[in-house]
N, C-alpha and C positions, 0 to 999 in steps of 0.2 A: 400403642406402638404400630399396629397395622394401619391406623389412620394416618400417621406421620409417613409411613412408607408410601402409602397412596398419593399423599400430597407431593412427596419428592419425585415420584414417578411421573406426575402430571406437570411438574415445573419445567421451565425452559432450561436448557443446559447451560452451564456457566460459559462465558466467552473465552476462547483461547487467545492469549496474548502473544503478540509477535515482538521480539526483541532484536535490537541492533546486534549483528553478529560480531561487532568489534568490542563493544563495552556493555553489552546486555541491559541498556536502558530500554524501556517500553517505547515502541513506536506506533502501536495500533492494536486493535483486537478485532476478533470475528463479529462483534456487534455492528460493525460498519462494512462488513464483507459485502462486496458486490459480485466478484467472480475471479477466476485465475485464467491466465493465458499462457498455456503451455508452450506454444510456439515462440513467444518472446521471453518466456521465463520469469513472468511477474505475477503478482496477486494485486488485485484492484480494490481499494478501499475508498469509502465516501469521506472518511476523515482520518486524522491522525494525531497521535499524542502530542503534547507540548514539546517534547523533546526533539521533534522533527523540525528542522529549519528548511525554509525554501529560499534558494538563491533567486532574487527578484530579476536577475538578467536572464532574458529569453534567449534561447539558442535554437538554431535549426538543427533537428535530429539528423544524425549521419547513419543511423541504422537502415539496413536494406528494407525497401518497401514503405519508408517513411518519409519520402521525399517532400520537402515543404512543411513538415510538422514543426510547430514552435514548441519548445519544452522549457520548463524551469526545473532545475535540479533540486532534488531532496537530499538533505544530509543530516547526520546526527549531530545535534548540538553538544553532546558529550566528547566524542572522540573524532569528529569531522568526516567520519566515513561517508562515502557516497551510498545513498539507500535506493535511489530511483529517480523518478521524475513525475511532473505533472504535465500532461499534454493540454496546452492552451489553444492551439489552433491545429486542427487535423484535417486530413483528407477524409472523403466520404467514408471510406472503408474502415477508418479508425475512429469514427465518431463516438463509439461506445466507450472510448478511454478519456474523452475530453473532461477535463477538471476533476478527474479522479486521481488519488494517490496511487502511483504505480510503483510497488516496492519490487526490487529485484529479488528473486528467491534465494540468491547467493548472499545478499547483504543482510538477511533477517533470519531468525531462529524461532 
């Protein structure tokens, strides 16, 4: 018993799952965690679950400080809720977001 407890203590923690705030389908987990951006209210992941769809149409971001950034919108394939975006072209100060899944903290649980 003590041996099992030691093994569990040394094991990596289980990943936390992020779910769509609309229909509760999984959209990602902490195993692909990169960081969070409190200023823009998003979490950044390297990958997303199959229930996340990407709109192939690129749009120019209209958010303050993101002039000229090209983004693709992320949405839930279950309920069509907008989840965030992927930055495909960024200004130098936002290069850390390029090609990452940026989920709005208001759209996930």
